[in-house]
Residue, then its C-alpha position, 0 to 999 in steps of 0.5 A: m500500500k505504501r508503494f502504491f501511494s508513493k507511486i501516486k505521489t510521484g505521478v502528481v509531482w511529475l504532472g505538476k512539474n509538466i503543467k508548470k513548464p509552459f507557464i514558467k517558460l512564458a514568465n521567463s520569456k524576453a517580452v515578459q521580462s522586458y515588461i517586468g523591468s520597464k518603468f511603466h511596470k514599476t510605476w504600476l506596482m508603486l500605485w497598487d502598493k501605496y494607493s491600492f484603495w483608490m486604484h480600486i475605483p478605475l478597476a471597478m469601473l473597468l470590470i463593469f464596462v467589460m461585463e456590460w460589453m460581454s452582456r450586450h455583445s457590443f463595445t459601442a452599446a457598453c459605451g452607450f450604457v456609460v453615457n446614457h445611464t451614468g448613474p446606474f453605471l457608477f452604482n454598479s461600479y460602487c458595488i464592485f468597489v465594495a466587493l474588492s474591499i475584502v482584499f484589505l483583510s488579507k496579506r495576499r491582496g493581489w491574489w484576492r483582487v484577481f479572485v474577486s475580479m474573476i467572479f464578476i468576469i465569469l458572471g459576465i461570460i455566463n450571461s453573454v453565452i446565455l444571451l446568445n440563445r435567449v432574450s432573458p438575461f442570467g438571473y439567480t432563478d436560473l441556478y434552479m434550472i441547471s438540472d432541467l437544462l441538463t435533461m434538454q439534450d440537443s436543444n441548442y442551449f449548451s453545446a458539447q464544444e461550449a461545455m468543453l471550452a468552459i471546463t478547459a478555461l476553468i481548469i486553466y484558471i484554477i492552475i493559474m490561481i494555485i501558482y499565484l497563491k504559491i509565488g505571489k507576494k504578501k503585503q505587509n499591512g501598515k494599519p491595524f486589522w481592526q481599522r481595516l475591518i471597520l472600513v470593510v464593514a462600513l463599505w458593505v453596510s453602506l450598500y443598503p442605504s445607498t440602494l434605497l436612496l437611488r431607488n427613491s430618487g428614481i435612478m434605480t428601481s426595485y422591479f423590472g417590468n421587462l427583465a431584459q430591458g431592466y438589465l440594459d437600463y440598470g446594469y447586469l450586476y445590479g439586475f443579477s444582484t436584485s434577482v438574488l436578494d429580491r425573491g418572493m413577496n414582501r409583506p404589503f403595507g396595510y396587510s391585515k385580517s380585516k383588510i383581506e376580509s374586506i376584499v373577500d366580502e366585496d367580491s362575494a357581494y358582487v358574485s351574489t348578484l350574478e347568475i349561478p348555474s343550477e346543478d342540473d345545467s350541463q357544464p362544458n369541457i374547458v381546454v386551455i392550450l399553451l402554444e409555445s413561442f407562438y407569434d402571428v407573423s402577420e403582425a411583423d411588417f418585415i416578414e413576407t411568406s409564400e402563403d398564410p402559415i396559420p390559416y386555421i388560427h386566422y379562421l378562429e380569429q374571425n369567428y370566435s373570441t380573440g385578442h391580445c394576451i399580455v404575458p409577463v415574459v419575452g423569449a423565455g420563462t414559459c412557466n411564468s405565463e403558465f403560472e399566471v394563466l392557471t392561478g390568476l396571480s401575477c408574477n410582477f409581485f415576485g423578484p425579477g426573473e423569479y420562477p415561483q414554480k421553482t421557489i415558493l411552490k416547492e413549499t406551499d400550495v396555491e389556489s388555481y382554476a383547477d381547484v375552482l373547477s374541481e369544486d364544481g365537479y370537474s376532473t382536471h388534467v394536464v397533458h404535455n410532451n416534455g418532461g414531467n420534472f421540467y420547471s418542477r411541473a409534477n410538483a407545481f401541478s400537484m400544488m395547484g390541485f390537478d388530478t392527473f398529469t400526462s407528461k412525455e414519459l407517459l406518451d409514446i412519442t416517435d415524431y420530432t421536428p426536423l432538428g430532432n430536438w423537440p417532439t411534434d405536437d400531434i401526440l397531444i391529441d390522443g393524450t388529451l382524449d385519453a385524459m377526458n375519456s378517463t372520467p365521466e365528469s366534465d373536464f378541465v384540461y391544460t395542454i402544453t405544446v413544444e413544437g414552436h420552441g427555440a433555438y432556431p437554426t441560422y442555416q438551411v434545414e429544410e430544402d423544400p419547406a412548405i412556407k417560403v420566407n423572406a425576412v426583409g432587412k435581415t441577414e441570411e442567417e436570420n432569414w433561415a431562422w425565421e423560415y424554420y420557425i414559421n414552418r414550425i407554427y405552420n405545423v402547429d396550425d394544422f395540429v390545432k385544427q386536428y385537435i379541435e376536430a377531435l374534440d368536436a367529434r366527442g359530441e360534448d360541449t367544449l370551450v378551447i382557449m389557446f394563448g402564446d406564452h411569449l414571443p419567440t427568441m428572435g431579437l424582435t424589438d418593439d418597433e418591429i411588431a404591430t402592437g409595439d409591445l413585446y409582451k403582447t402575444k395572442y389568444f384564440t378560442w373555439n367552442n361548439f355551443g354558441m358562445e358569443k364572440v367578444d374580442e378584447d385584450l386581457a392580461s394572462y392572469q385575467l384570461v381564464s377568469e374572463f371566460l369562466n365569467r361568461l360560463n357563469i362560474h364565479n366561485g374561487n377567491i382569485n376568480a371572484y376578485h378578477q371578475t369583480a375588478m373587471a366589472e367595476g372597470k378597473e384597468r389591469g396593471t394599475s395600482e387600483y387593480m393590482n394593490d388588492l390582488r397583491m394583498l390576496q396573493y401575499d395572504i394565500m402564498y406567504g401570509d396567514r390565509y385570512t382569505y379562507e374560512v376554516g375548512t374552505e382552504y384548497g390543498p395540494s392534490d395527490i396527482i396521478m401521472g398519466v391516465n392509462d395503465v402500463t401493462i406487461d402481458s408476456a415475456y419471451f427469451f429470444n436471441g440473447r434478450l428477454h422481449i417484454y410484450g404489453d401496452e403503453f410503453t414509451k422511450w422513457s420506460k425502464v424495466y426493473v428486475n427484482d426492483q433493480q433497474v436494468s438497461t432497457k431497449y425501447e422497441s415499440g409502444q408494445v415491446l421492450s427488451i433487456k439482456a437475457s443475462d440481466v434476468k432469469n426464470g423466476d425473477v419478478i419484472k415490472v415496467c416503470q415510466v421514469g423521468s429525470s433524476n430517476t423519478i418513477f412516475r408510473e408502474s406496471n403490474e408485476y410479472t414473474v418471468f417463466d419461459p420453458n424454452y429458456v432452460e432448454e436453450e441454456e442446456e443445449s448451449e452448455l451441451e454444445e460448449s461441452e462437446t466443443s471442449e471434448d473435441a479440442d482435448e482430442 
């Protein structure tokens, strides 16, 4: 053992020496030595030695400028930030100046200075890379999404080359910092430690009052209506810091039991005047469809297409209620539009860029329209052709009170977009029908599509696309991206048509509400679109029972409530609040509309829940993943594998032998196979639908393997091996 460790030590020493060689060679080079001996270098060292405190000022400004340069992908734009937003630029610089002050607590000032500076440079690099693939900048909540992003294979968010480059750069940085730590000079501090400590503490303490002062003066702000624009106006460092510190909801001024009761009583008084359907009245099915990254390109003047890419949706627009939907995000953040549509609550009250499904809904349940409709006897379902754990949806939908959730792990997906990175949406038709047919009650179904999802390739993918596109004034690469995207929504239009025809064929009264969750990640600007507002998507509806066509623009948190009002469904506290506020003519987004909504939202999610009388609270559901049973009917050995026959198998089906997962090959929706060596007669097998992090969403029946031919084949094989051995001996 001693010898073994000695060899390891020798190997490490050898590796260390060889790693050092290029760095030592560079340090001893003529150019480096010439610089070290120059007057400029000596003056530079003198300034950092005698005036290091003041030298942090230009260093902080330089670091902020570099971060903005990387974030904006433009030197000129970074200069524009300095000139046009001087106050935020100086405050961001002051934040780094304060962070750099910790170097005065150590003798290794140079090492700590480099270490702290690199933290900010790395943040800038991360944001720069992220903004190459989406509109929303890097925020604290993105750290919650790391596990989700790792499951999104081949979706153009982070390539293998980028990952390798990042790892290589990180290794080089660590090596340099280790060498610097070893050979770097120590500073003999002239002032006592307690004086330096007081200085550092005072600087850090000053951040809070200075932030409040700047916010009150209007130079900075605590909330960004447009996250991307907020980062551009107030600086990336301030924006990121706000996303770290300003999470959740602050207690509203005046929050109390009496205040909540007054809001609830006012809403109840209004609802009591409305028509409430009797229990004998039929209740139509309600289907809400999130159309991923959907944009009606006829609203962009620079887009020319060979034909209308969404003729059916335009037909719906002409014949059924429609309008613009004001959503809380642009280019990304689907789950925030989803949260508002399903709960009637507003993401404006959370921290910048926060995803409540990844934060507060991990801890507490929330009132939703699934709860409201369950109270009215509806069965509630979600159908989605992406992972059940993405955006923590399995948990979030349970916290919202849904009965079932059919995610991609429960769907036999075989068709994908031309890039192969997202499933086509047609699989959602059967998924929805199965959910609705699984119960006799009226159904509330929330369906989430993915076919329109980015990123969009900047090269030609389809040689003969159905829709030819000319993006006037755009580069060739941008034109290819628009052509790919528009052909995806052309397919989505056909999906919507088939989906509605399938619902109509069921012969039940049904209302369908479709909305775009956000505009696509295409670098669109306000002046390029007809609405002049990047936060306006469209919603479309369809019904087969003669609902009157009424067109109006709605915020995403109003959307479902408005249509429940038209169906005379008024129960639920948030639902009643929106219906009351809209009836009173309150304008969405105004303080008159939002202040009481903030009170209710805080009370339900963070407060004492005065909203509910004892026993009337909505709670989380024991959500069931999928609606169809996964079954094993039979299993046979053949060609060295056990072939398992049954139903409802998918690409995410995994075979468990005696409760241990084994490598599984998907053959079809009715056949899976595993290696014969992983199982023997008498073993108990089952099939589990497995999501990310090995989450088991649904299990099949247990099946005991017994194939009489397996023993005969094994004995015959052993006999052949024995005969071969005897022949060799002769």
